Backbone bond lengths (Angstrom), bond angles and torsions (degrees), N, CA, C in turn:
res aa  C-N    CA-C-N  psi(-1)  N-CA   C-N-CA  omega(-1)  CA-C   N-CA-C  phi
1 M - - - 1.435 - - 1.550 112.12 -
2 I 1.341 115.17 122.55 1.442 116.91 -175.44 1.468 114.49 -77.43
3 L 1.373 115.45 -36.47 1.541 118.92 -176.81 1.415 107.34 -84.36
4 D 1.422 115.53 96.44 1.407 119.09 -178.67 1.494 115.23 -103.58
5 T 1.365 119.47 2.01 1.436 124.83 171.35 1.396 113.42 -136.64
6 P 1.317 122.79 154.21 1.452 125.44 -172.50 1.513 110.51 -73.11
7 M 1.370 114.73 152.87 1.442 122.06 179.29 1.564 109.80 -77.75
8 P 1.329 121.93 154.07 1.386 122.59 172.55 1.501 111.78 -61.40
9 S 1.353 119.59 154.07 1.392 120.30 -179.42 1.514 115.48 -89.68
10 K 1.306 114.60 -11.07 1.437 121.99 178.66 1.556 110.10 -66.44
11 F 1.336 120.08 132.47 1.407 127.79 -174.77 1.547 107.07 -79.01
12 T 1.316 118.31 128.66 1.459 124.60 174.78 1.495 107.93 -104.42
13 P 1.349 120.22 106.32 1.463 121.33 -176.00 1.516 110.30 -69.83
14 L 1.299 115.67 153.79 1.436 122.62 176.52 1.537 109.89 -75.44
15 P 1.307 119.19 117.25 1.484 120.52 -178.30 1.542 108.77 -58.80
16 P 1.320 118.67 128.75 1.451 121.05 -176.62 1.525 115.10 -55.97
17 E 1.396 116.24 -34.78 1.486 117.34 178.98 1.501 111.01 -64.64
18 L 1.274 118.83 -27.21 1.454 118.07 -178.46 1.544 114.17 -75.88
19 L 1.321 113.20 -28.02 1.503 121.19 179.71 1.502 109.97 -67.09
20 Q 1.322 119.92 -18.97 1.409 124.76 -175.91 1.615 111.35 -89.18
21 T 1.286 115.57 -10.34 1.400 119.11 -177.61 1.538 110.96 -95.78
22 H 1.275 120.85 -172.14 1.414 123.69 179.29 1.545 108.74 -68.84
23 P 1.337 119.33 133.29 1.496 121.23 -170.75 1.534 111.37 -52.46
24 A 1.328 118.07 -35.49 1.463 120.99 -178.61 1.507 109.57 -61.99
25 L 1.375 116.73 -45.35 1.430 120.87 -176.10 1.472 108.86 -68.76
26 S 1.343 120.81 -38.38 1.477 122.70 178.29 1.502 108.23 -61.23
27 L 1.397 115.13 -42.74 1.509 113.26 -178.52 1.503 109.99 -66.38
28 L 1.293 121.00 -41.98 1.468 125.31 -175.71 1.487 107.54 -65.78
29 R 1.351 119.65 -35.07 1.444 123.71 -178.24 1.547 108.53 -64.87
30 L 1.334 114.16 -45.57 1.497 117.44 177.46 1.454 112.82 -62.54
31 A 1.342 117.74 -39.11 1.470 121.39 175.66 1.436 113.16 -61.09
32 A 1.329 114.93 -45.19 1.505 120.52 175.81 1.469 112.16 -63.24
33 L 1.326 121.24 -41.28 1.429 122.16 177.53 1.491 114.93 -59.69
34 S 1.329 116.55 -28.71 1.436 120.30 176.39 1.476 115.11 -63.54
35 A 1.374 117.65 -21.06 1.470 120.97 174.14 1.536 114.51 -81.54
36 G 1.279 113.72 -2.95 1.445 120.06 -178.22 1.604 113.27 -87.46
37 P 1.320 114.84 -166.87 1.500 117.67 -176.66 1.577 116.85 -67.03
38 D 1.312 115.39 -17.93 1.464 116.00 178.02 1.472 115.56 -81.92
39 G 1.316 113.04 -10.62 1.533 118.39 175.08 1.501 114.03 80.04
40 R 1.306 114.01 -162.04 1.420 121.63 -173.53 1.539 112.44 -67.77
41 L 1.308 114.02 158.94 1.468 121.62 178.81 1.527 110.25 -81.63
42 D 1.375 114.86 158.75 1.461 118.11 -178.21 1.512 110.15 -84.55
43 D 1.256 117.96 173.69 1.445 123.98 -178.29 1.582 111.63 -63.94
44 E 1.263 119.02 -41.41 1.369 122.75 179.20 1.548 114.62 -57.33
45 T 1.396 112.17 -44.73 1.465 117.04 -178.24 1.549 107.25 -72.58
46 L 1.302 118.15 -37.25 1.492 121.60 178.54 1.563 109.69 -62.96
47 E 1.281 115.58 -40.01 1.456 119.16 -179.47 1.581 109.11 -65.66
48 L 1.305 116.58 -39.91 1.531 120.01 177.07 1.544 107.63 -62.97
49 M 1.339 116.55 -43.71 1.498 119.23 -175.37 1.546 107.25 -67.44
50 F 1.366 119.60 -38.03 1.406 122.62 179.98 1.478 107.13 -59.86
51 T 1.329 121.78 -46.78 1.418 129.28 -178.59 1.576 108.01 -57.27
52 Q 1.325 112.97 -45.27 1.557 115.79 -179.06 1.451 110.22 -60.79
53 V 1.301 117.05 -49.09 1.430 121.20 177.56 1.494 114.68 -55.69
54 A 1.338 115.71 -46.22 1.403 121.26 -179.07 1.536 114.73 -64.74
55 T 1.306 113.70 -28.63 1.495 120.34 -178.62 1.566 112.21 -94.71
56 G 1.374 114.06 11.84 1.497 116.83 172.40 1.507 115.15 93.87
57 A 1.351 119.60 23.59 1.451 118.85 -178.09 1.563 113.70 -62.13
58 L 1.379 115.46 -27.64 1.432 120.31 -174.86 1.596 110.02 -90.94
59 V 1.283 115.91 -3.56 1.427 118.24 179.75 1.599 109.80 -68.83
60 G 1.269 115.89 127.06 1.455 121.05 178.85 1.522 112.28 87.87
61 M 1.328 115.43 3.32 1.530 118.80 -178.09 1.508 108.29 -57.94
62 V 1.289 118.72 134.29 1.457 123.82 174.88 1.559 105.82 -93.06
63 A 1.338 113.46 116.08 1.460 117.66 -175.86 1.514 114.22 -55.08
64 A 1.339 115.23 -42.38 1.468 115.93 178.82 1.447 118.41 -63.82
65 D 1.342 116.85 -23.85 1.466 121.40 171.72 1.489 113.96 -81.48
66 A 1.303 115.03 -24.78 1.472 121.39 178.84 1.584 110.02 -76.66
67 W 1.272 115.27 -31.10 1.529 118.90 -173.33 1.499 113.43 -55.44
68 P 1.345 122.09 -42.50 1.407 119.67 -179.76 1.513 114.32 -61.27
69 E 1.379 115.77 -30.03 1.490 116.11 178.65 1.529 108.21 -77.18
70 L 1.274 120.70 -34.16 1.476 120.31 175.34 1.551 109.33 -67.31
71 V 1.324 116.91 -34.72 1.528 116.83 173.26 1.444 111.70 -63.30
72 R 1.357 116.95 -40.09 1.506 117.94 179.76 1.563 109.72 -59.98
73 G 1.278 119.19 -38.70 1.492 122.69 179.34 1.542 109.93 -71.75
74 L 1.316 116.93 -45.15 1.482 120.97 -179.80 1.519 109.52 -58.27
75 M 1.285 115.47 -40.21 1.518 118.59 -179.32 1.445 114.92 -84.00
76 G 1.386 120.16 3.17 1.434 122.45 178.93 1.453 115.53 -72.33
77 Q 1.308 118.62 176.05 1.458 122.95 -175.48 1.475 111.67 -69.97
78 V 1.388 117.55 -35.58 1.442 123.56 179.43 1.585 107.11 -130.64
79 P 1.366 117.62 82.99 1.479 117.93 -173.52 1.527 112.48 -63.57
80 S 1.303 117.57 -22.82 1.449 117.30 -177.75 1.486 112.25 -66.05
81 N 1.372 119.42 -26.58 1.405 120.67 176.43 1.553 114.25 -60.51
82 M 1.407 114.30 -34.88 1.443 115.30 177.35 1.562 110.42 -62.01
83 F 1.331 113.84 -44.28 1.519 114.41 -176.99 1.523 109.78 -69.36
84 R 1.342 120.92 -35.23 1.415 119.98 174.99 1.440 113.54 -61.30
85 T 1.333 114.80 -43.00 1.501 122.63 178.04 1.565 111.06 -60.78
86 L 1.318 116.66 -47.05 1.444 121.33 175.54 1.499 113.21 -60.03
87 Y 1.347 116.40 -40.74 1.479 116.48 177.39 1.526 111.95 -69.44
88 A 1.302 115.92 -40.79 1.460 118.09 -177.12 1.588 114.30 -62.60
89 C 1.420 114.14 -31.82 1.438 114.66 178.12 1.553 114.15 -95.36
90 G 1.342 115.12 4.66 1.427 118.22 177.90 1.447 116.33 84.61
91 A 1.342 119.64 15.21 1.415 122.06 -171.60 1.599 110.43 -99.21
92 L 1.300 118.57 -19.83 1.449 120.91 -172.24 1.574 111.98 -59.80
93 T 1.335 115.86 -44.23 1.411 124.42 -177.66 1.544 110.75 -65.25
94 E 1.334 116.02 -26.82 1.406 119.71 -177.16 1.606 112.49 -89.79
95 V 1.347 111.40 -37.40 1.495 116.14 -175.97 1.565 113.37 -85.28
96 L 1.405 112.10 -39.22 1.474 117.34 -176.80 1.584 105.88 -135.31
97 P 1.344 118.42 68.18 1.469 120.31 -171.82 1.581 109.40 -65.19
98 D 1.272 120.84 -30.98 1.486 121.11 -179.04 1.468 111.59 -67.84
99 V 1.413 114.19 -37.16 1.434 117.04 -179.03 1.518 108.68 -80.34
100 A 1.266 121.17 -34.28 1.511 122.84 177.34 1.438 108.63 -59.91
101 A 1.340 120.84 -35.78 1.478 125.37 -170.74 1.500 111.92 -67.13
102 V 1.350 118.82 -20.71 1.489 119.36 -175.82 1.519 111.34 -83.65
103 F 1.310 119.78 -12.06 1.421 120.94 -178.65 1.559 110.01 -73.85
104 G 1.285 114.24 129.82 1.474 120.08 -177.06 1.557 111.04 95.87
105 V 1.334 115.22 -7.25 1.509 118.42 -178.28 1.520 107.45 -90.43
106 P 1.346 119.12 130.38 1.460 119.95 -176.58 1.567 111.69 -84.98
107 Q 1.273 115.19 149.29 1.420 122.51 174.18 1.502 110.71 -137.11
108 I 1.394 116.87 140.60 1.441 120.47 -179.08 1.453 113.78 -57.55
109 A 1.311 118.21 145.55 1.484 122.47 173.52 1.517 106.44 -147.63
110 D 1.327 113.85 -169.49 1.488 119.05 -179.57 1.499 112.96 -94.94
111 D 1.301 119.70 -63.14 1.381 126.47 -173.43 1.503 110.01 -145.74
112 P 1.366 118.94 99.81 1.433 132.16 -0.28 1.500 116.04 -62.98
113 P 1.309 122.50 160.62 1.444 121.73 -178.57 1.529 119.21 -66.55
114 Q 1.382 114.55 -14.06 1.469 118.12 174.42 1.499 108.38 -141.39
115 V 1.363 113.48 153.40 1.435 120.08 173.07 1.547 110.15 -134.03
116 D 1.292 116.70 155.88 1.478 122.02 176.03 1.547 104.51 -75.99
117 I 1.295 119.14 122.64 1.469 121.48 -179.73 1.563 113.09 -58.75
118 G 1.308 116.84 -40.02 1.493 118.23 179.44 1.525 109.11 -67.80
119 Q 1.300 119.75 -43.65 1.452 117.90 176.30 1.516 113.50 -64.57
120 H 1.263 117.59 -36.55 1.417 121.26 173.76 1.534 113.57 -62.81
121 L 1.341 113.71 -43.09 1.483 119.10 175.58 1.528 111.95 -55.48
122 L 1.342 116.31 -39.06 1.479 119.01 -179.60 1.509 109.32 -67.57
123 C 1.320 116.24 -39.05 1.477 116.94 178.38 1.501 114.65 -67.31
124 V 1.386 114.83 -34.74 1.433 119.13 176.51 1.483 114.05 -63.53
125 L 1.361 115.05 -41.39 1.526 125.33 174.44 1.485 111.62 -59.12
126 D 1.338 116.73 -46.14 1.479 118.90 176.63 1.489 115.52 -66.52
127 E 1.370 116.14 -36.10 1.436 118.62 175.37 1.549 112.46 -66.37
128 A 1.339 113.46 -40.17 1.493 118.94 176.18 1.539 109.95 -59.62
129 A 1.346 118.25 -40.09 1.415 120.81 176.61 1.478 113.56 -63.86
130 R 1.406 116.64 -39.30 1.389 122.24 -178.89 1.508 113.85 -64.84
131 C 1.357 116.81 -29.29 1.470 121.11 176.30 1.453 113.17 -97.76
132 G 1.334 119.95 8.03 1.466 123.79 172.43 1.511 110.72 68.16
133 A 1.321 117.89 37.71 1.448 122.95 -178.86 1.482 111.62 -70.30
134 P 1.341 118.72 143.40 1.461 122.50 -179.88 1.505 113.12 -73.41
135 L 1.298 115.71 170.02 1.471 121.87 -169.77 1.569 110.00 -56.92
136 P 1.397 123.00 -47.52 1.441 120.27 -179.32 1.473 112.14 -52.48
137 V 1.296 117.78 -40.50 1.532 117.79 177.15 1.460 113.07 -61.78
138 R 1.331 116.82 -41.87 1.461 120.08 -177.00 1.489 112.39 -71.28
139 F 1.379 116.11 -38.29 1.440 119.00 178.80 1.553 108.76 -67.81
140 A 1.319 117.61 -41.02 1.464 120.44 176.58 1.493 113.25 -60.28
141 A 1.336 117.00 -38.88 1.502 120.56 177.63 1.558 109.90 -65.17
142 M 1.340 116.03 -32.72 1.484 119.87 -178.33 1.545 109.81 -75.44
143 A 1.338 115.95 -33.00 1.500 119.23 -166.43 1.521 113.10 -103.87
144 M 1.297 121.68 -17.27 1.501 119.76 -164.85 1.539 113.52 -73.26
145 H 1.329 117.37 -13.07 1.467 116.17 -178.15 1.558 111.98 -105.43
146 V 1.346 118.28 12.53 1.470 117.56 -171.62 1.482 113.08 -68.55
147 G 1.329 119.56 -16.55 1.469 121.19 176.54 1.531 113.84 -81.00
148 K 1.335 117.41 0.73 1.445 119.44 -177.70 1.512 111.69 -99.07
149 S 1.306 118.93 1.03 1.492 121.14 -169.52 1.558 108.60 -73.30
150 D 1.302 117.93 -27.86 1.447 120.31 -175.78 1.537 112.24 -124.89
151 S 1.346 116.11 33.50 1.444 121.49 172.85 1.526 111.25 -59.29
152 P 1.311 119.09 139.79 1.459 120.29 177.49 1.503 114.87 -48.52
153 P 1.267 119.02 121.35 1.517 118.99 -174.16 1.521 114.91 -54.95
154 E 1.363 115.58 -31.76 1.435 117.70 -179.21 1.509 112.81 -66.33
155 H 1.319 118.56 -16.08 1.446 121.68 -178.26 1.557 111.89 -98.60
156 L 1.308 119.63 -12.79 1.462 124.60 -176.10 1.630 108.10 -58.86
157 P 1.352 115.58 143.79 1.436 127.38 3.20 1.519 114.83 -91.50
158 I 1.281 117.97 26.72 1.496 123.52 173.43 1.552 104.57 -88.99
159 H 1.359 115.90 146.20 1.435 125.46 -176.03 1.453 111.87 -121.64
160 Y 1.351 117.45 74.05 1.483 121.32 -179.11 1.556 110.42 -67.42
161 R 1.384 115.34 136.33 1.408 122.71 174.72 1.538 113.23 61.61
162 H 1.325 118.58 24.17 1.467 118.02 178.43 1.549 112.42 -69.05
163 V 1.341 116.26 -23.91 1.448 119.14 176.58 1.556 111.53 -63.19
164 E 1.349 115.76 -43.68 1.426 117.48 179.16 1.525 111.18 -65.67
165 R 1.327 118.72 -33.33 1.424 120.93 179.94 1.579 111.92 -78.77
166 G 1.360 114.61 -31.49 1.433 119.63 -176.14 1.472 114.12 -77.94
167 Q 1.345 119.81 -32.27 1.469 120.83 -176.01 1.542 113.57 -58.55
168 P 1.322 118.60 -51.50 1.452 116.69 -178.21 1.480 111.36 -66.96
169 R 1.265 118.65 -25.56 1.538 121.85 -178.42 1.499 106.40 -73.11
170 I 1.323 119.10 -45.87 1.483 119.65 176.47 1.460 112.98 -59.62
171 E 1.370 115.21 -45.61 1.530 119.59 178.27 1.515 110.28 -60.46
172 A 1.292 116.02 -43.03 1.534 118.80 178.44 1.493 113.54 -62.49
173 M 1.340 116.63 -36.72 1.436 122.47 -179.38 1.472 110.07 -68.92
174 C 1.357 116.22 -43.62 1.471 121.87 176.52 1.500 115.09 -62.94
175 E 1.274 113.55 -38.67 1.509 121.31 176.00 1.518 110.47 -65.40
176 R 1.344 115.46 -44.53 1.458 121.91 -175.07 1.517 111.51 -61.37
177 F 1.361 111.56 -49.84 1.521 119.46 -174.63 1.511 111.31 -86.38
178 G 1.315 121.37 -12.11 1.453 120.99 -173.18 1.535 114.28 71.01
179 I 1.329 114.04 38.67 1.484 122.24 -175.25 1.477 107.77 -75.66
180 S 1.478 112.86 142.87 1.395 121.43 -174.17 1.576 111.74 -63.49
181 A 1.288 116.82 159.60 1.483 125.22 -175.60 1.558 108.93 -64.43
182 D 1.353 116.99 -38.51 1.446 117.98 -179.20 1.460 112.68 -66.66
183 C 1.335 119.44 -32.10 1.464 122.13 179.11 1.557 106.63 -74.01
184 R 1.320 117.25 -43.53 1.514 119.59 -177.52 1.506 106.24 -65.53
185 E 1.318 123.62 -46.22 1.434 122.23 -175.48 1.498 113.17 -61.38
186 L 1.324 116.37 -40.41 1.460 119.03 -178.83 1.540 111.77 -71.85
187 A 1.261 117.10 -37.87 1.483 120.63 174.74 1.488 112.43 -59.20
188 L 1.319 115.81 -45.11 1.556 120.81 -178.52 1.538 105.81 -69.27
189 L 1.283 121.62 -37.31 1.451 124.82 -177.58 1.574 105.28 -67.39
190 A 1.310 118.17 -47.93 1.432 121.19 -178.92 1.472 112.48 -63.55
191 L 1.337 119.25 -34.83 1.417 126.96 179.77 1.586 108.38 -55.52
192 V 1.357 112.28 -42.16 1.515 118.39 -173.04 1.481 108.27 -91.09
193 E 1.279 120.86 -36.05 1.508 121.00 -164.26 1.516 115.60 -109.19
194 C 1.307 119.54 -22.46 1.525 118.38 -177.68 1.503 113.20 -49.59
195 E 1.250 115.89 -52.84 1.546 119.71 -174.95 1.506 106.58 -67.60
196 R 1.308 121.34 -38.17 1.474 119.10 176.31 1.565 112.97 -63.57
197 V 1.298 117.65 -36.87 1.459 119.72 174.86 1.541 112.18 -59.12
198 H 1.371 111.38 -42.66 1.483 117.01 176.45 1.508 113.64 -59.67
199 R 1.304 118.19 -25.70 1.463 124.71 -177.88 1.475 116.29 -95.34
200 V 1.264 117.50 -9.40 1.471 124.11 -173.72 1.561 110.88 -56.00
201 S 1.395 112.36 139.14 1.451 115.65 -172.70 1.555 109.78 -130.58
202 E 1.277 115.83 145.70 1.476 121.77 179.54 1.546 111.30 -71.23
203 I 1.241 119.38 -13.69 1.472 121.93 177.70 1.551 111.70 -84.77
204 R 1.263 119.78 2.51 1.509 124.82 -173.59 1.455 107.84 -128.83
205 A 1.322 121.42 69.86 1.426 126.47 -171.38 1.543 110.85 -70.27
206 G 1.300 117.22 -40.43 1.520 119.85 -179.67 1.557 110.91 -59.93
207 P 1.257 116.72 -54.55 1.466 117.68 179.24 1.590 112.68 -63.60
208 V 1.327 117.53 -28.14 1.467 115.17 174.85 1.494 114.58 -69.88
209 A 1.386 115.47 -31.05 1.473 117.74 171.51 1.506 112.29 -64.16
210 A 1.374 114.27 -41.91 1.459 118.09 176.33 1.496 112.58 -62.86
211 M 1.320 115.28 -43.25 1.504 119.57 178.33 1.547 110.84 -56.83
212 L 1.295 115.48 -48.34 1.516 117.41 -177.01 1.503 110.37 -57.84
213 E 1.324 116.41 -36.54 1.488 119.92 -179.65 1.545 109.10 -68.63
214 R 1.321 116.27 -43.57 1.462 120.05 -179.93 1.545 111.45 -66.63
215 L 1.259 118.34 -30.81 1.542 121.82 -180.00 1.508 112.38 -79.26
216 G 1.294 116.96 -10.70 1.462 120.70 -177.72 1.501 114.56 84.98
217 A 1.358 116.74 18.94 1.437 115.79 -176.80 1.550 117.79 -65.00
218 F 1.354 112.96 -20.95 1.478 116.05 -179.42 1.501 113.12 -98.65
219 D 1.309 118.05 -25.88 1.493 117.52 -175.92 1.556 111.39 -121.12
220 R 1.274 120.19 -13.23 1.450 124.14 -177.74 1.542 108.23 -135.10
221 P 1.297 120.31 63.25 1.520 123.04 -172.59 1.509 112.36 -57.69
222 Q 1.287 119.26 -37.55 1.502 120.01 179.38 1.437 110.99 -65.77
223 H 1.307 118.24 -41.90 1.483 125.46 176.21 1.559 108.14 -56.40
224 F 1.300 114.29 -49.82 1.458 123.65 -178.09 1.586 110.50 -60.13
225 T 1.292 112.76 -44.55 1.512 117.63 -176.95 1.563 108.66 -69.20
226 Q 1.314 118.36 -33.83 1.492 118.29 -177.54 1.535 106.38 -74.68
227 L 1.358 118.33 -34.90 1.466 117.10 178.35 1.533 110.02 -64.90
228 M 1.341 117.96 -41.62 1.468 124.49 -178.60 1.532 108.30 -63.01
229 T 1.389 116.05 -38.42 1.464 118.90 -179.28 1.565 108.76 -65.84
230 L 1.354 112.33 -39.95 1.547 115.95 179.09 1.534 108.70 -63.77
231 C 1.361 118.35 -46.28 1.434 120.57 -177.59 1.539 109.32 -59.42
232 A 1.302 115.59 -44.54 1.508 120.17 -179.03 1.516 109.26 -60.86
233 C 1.337 118.37 -43.69 1.510 119.85 178.95 1.520 109.49 -67.03
234 D 1.321 119.48 -36.10 1.435 120.66 179.55 1.590 108.84 -65.46
235 Y 1.322 115.28 -41.64 1.436 117.69 -177.69 1.572 110.25 -65.24
236 R 1.353 113.63 -46.19 1.505 117.69 -175.96 1.518 111.02 -72.30
237 A 1.333 118.33 -12.26 1.460 117.48 -178.18 1.567 111.28 -80.42
238 Y 1.318 115.68 -9.12 1.490 118.68 177.54 1.507 107.60 -75.49
239 P 1.342 116.88 154.80 1.462 121.88 179.52 1.508 110.83 -53.81
240 R 1.384 117.38 137.67 1.375 127.27 171.59 1.596 112.50 65.32
241 R 1.267 114.85 26.04 1.514 118.29 -179.96 1.548 107.77 -122.56
242 T 1.315 119.10 -1.29 1.483 120.23 -171.70 1.443 115.73 -50.69
243 T 1.298 119.21 -39.10 1.495 124.08 -174.13 1.541 111.52 -98.57
244 H 1.343 117.60 0.43 1.474 119.52 -177.87 1.456 112.52 -78.73
245 D 1.373 114.59 149.45 1.479 121.06 168.95 1.619 105.52 -76.16
246 Y 1.289 110.34 153.63 1.480 115.33 178.04 1.585 110.38 -87.90
247 P 1.262 115.74 106.53 1.456 117.19 -170.83 1.612 114.63 -64.41
248 K 1.344 117.15 -27.89 1.450 119.10 -179.74 1.507 110.43 -72.98
249 A 1.297 118.83 -23.08 1.463 120.80 179.37 1.584 107.81 -70.65
250 S 1.282 117.82 -41.53 1.470 121.04 173.64 1.478 112.77 -61.28
251 L 1.332 118.88 -45.00 1.397 120.20 -179.84 1.541 114.24 -62.92
252 L 1.296 115.20 -41.08 1.481 117.27 -178.85 1.543 112.21 -75.26
253 D 1.363 114.40 -24.35 1.482 120.99 175.64 1.571 106.29 -68.92
254 I 1.270 121.55 -41.83 1.498 124.96 177.85 1.550 105.22 -61.88
255 A 1.342 119.48 -45.61 1.442 119.88 -178.52 1.479 111.33 -64.31
256 L 1.340 118.62 -43.80 1.427 120.19 177.43 1.463 117.15 -60.18
257 K 1.325 116.42 -41.62 1.437 123.30 179.48 1.590 109.09 -67.99
258 A 1.315 119.46 -32.15 1.453 121.33 175.45 1.508 110.60 -66.29
259 C 1.326 117.01 -43.30 1.473 122.44 178.60 1.543 111.10 -64.57
260 A 1.324 118.22 -34.89 1.438 122.85 -177.89 1.538 112.03 -60.61
261 A 1.299 114.90 -27.99 1.533 122.26 -179.12 1.505 113.32 -76.24
262 I 1.266 116.82 -9.82 1.517 118.95 -172.72 1.546 111.40 -78.14
263 D 1.275 116.27 138.07 1.507 123.96 176.66 1.473 104.61 -85.86
264 E 1.322 118.52 101.51 1.513 121.28 -170.39 1.567 112.24 -84.53
265 A 1.400 117.68 -5.13 1.425 119.97 -175.80 1.512 110.69 -59.04
266 G 1.307 117.23 130.20 1.471 122.71 174.25 1.527 113.01 81.88
267 L 1.279 121.34 -4.23 1.424 122.25 -176.98 1.564 110.46 -83.24
268 S 1.276 115.49 140.58 1.469 119.25 174.30 1.556 105.17 -81.66
269 A 1.343 112.35 175.22 1.487 117.14 -178.78 1.488 109.00 -62.05
270 D 1.382 118.59 -46.13 1.440 119.86 178.41 1.555 114.43 -66.08
271 G 1.355 112.94 -37.49 1.450 119.39 176.77 1.585 111.11 -63.02
272 L 1.335 116.58 -37.89 1.437 119.06 179.24 1.464 110.18 -69.52
273 Q 1.337 118.45 -40.52 1.421 121.01 179.44 1.612 110.92 -63.01
274 E 1.338 113.03 -40.46 1.457 120.11 176.67 1.552 111.02 -58.94
275 A 1.381 111.01 -47.24 1.474 117.08 -176.30 1.561 109.75 -65.79
276 R 1.374 116.79 -39.67 1.426 118.15 176.75 1.570 113.26 -61.15
277 A 1.282 112.45 -46.54 1.488 118.85 177.71 1.529 111.81 -55.56
278 A 1.397 116.60 -45.58 1.413 120.74 -179.98 1.562 112.33 -64.90
279 A 1.339 114.38 -37.93 1.485 117.81 177.93 1.510 114.96 -66.84
280 I 1.337 113.01 -39.18 1.449 119.58 175.13 1.547 112.68 -65.48
281 A 1.344 114.58 -42.50 1.459 118.00 175.91 1.452 113.31 -57.33
282 I 1.304 115.59 -42.57 1.510 117.93 -178.45 1.558 108.48 -68.83
283 A 1.301 116.53 -39.92 1.447 121.67 177.53 1.525 112.61 -62.19
284 F 1.345 116.12 -38.25 1.421 120.99 -179.18 1.455 113.45 -86.69
285 G 1.363 117.02 -20.04 1.406 121.68 -172.64 1.524 112.61 66.53
286 S 1.388 112.51 40.38 1.413 119.50 -173.20 1.500 113.20 -128.32
287 E 1.319 120.69 174.54 1.465 123.62 174.61 1.554 107.42 -62.51
288 R 1.265 113.96 151.91 1.462 118.72 -173.62 1.519 113.70 -77.62
289 W 1.361 110.19 -43.51 1.560 116.16 -176.83 1.423 109.57 -120.63
290 S 1.342 114.77 156.03 1.484 122.89 170.45 1.520 105.21 -145.91
291 N 1.329 113.91 149.63 1.488 119.96 -179.44 1.478 110.91 -79.19
292 S 1.308 119.85 -11.35 1.498 123.18 179.34 1.546 111.45 -88.41
293 Q 1.265 115.60 144.94 1.471 119.39 178.77 1.513 109.86 -85.03
294 A 1.401 116.50 135.26 1.462 118.83 175.59 1.529 109.60 -69.72
């Protein structure tokens, strides 16, 4: 159940200008506004929205027109409120079915040993808002778990091959809504790499060098920074970690600074990778190579 706290009793009137647009966009605008400073919508407004959805307000919705309203909510102060509102009025499964499908699905954690992926997703989004993360980070937080909704039940809370299931779903979502390339690229990168970043170890210098290259640390620093922001938000969204620093960010920062000191002149691609691994090993005080992938 997504709605775990009561709605405020204050009535939130429907803005007149919204009533003049397509009903679906009016509904999505209200959901997006609930992520803003005025907070969640009241029961009367939610009941009206529920009636609109039940009577076909979302039929014929043009996804590309809906995306700006979803962006408004994602970029709000409390993005989770938009998703709670969409769920409460029955719209989430119609507007974002792949995202709706992860609610109620368990995922392994530390303490407690399992979390609801959907609830965790809401916490990640709110953490991203607290640190002022840009849209690509927030979209990736919303999208990167979509391959876990139909993991074989006998494997839960582990999600084998969720990357293979998630990639076409993220690509289809981006195509449907006309989502920008930077959002798409970060979501696909997070799908593959976020859990690897969480597992990165200082005793595996070679794979760390390879990871930094995959993450764009050397040639796409903004992309790398956004992924690390997402990973930090994901880490702090777990119970009892809200105020913690993200330890893997510090580890990769040490590795990146070690690589920055390398004189790359005359080095081949393989030679550069070897030099990076050696520099990271010295910085970590660890073995240079490992057969396992970071």
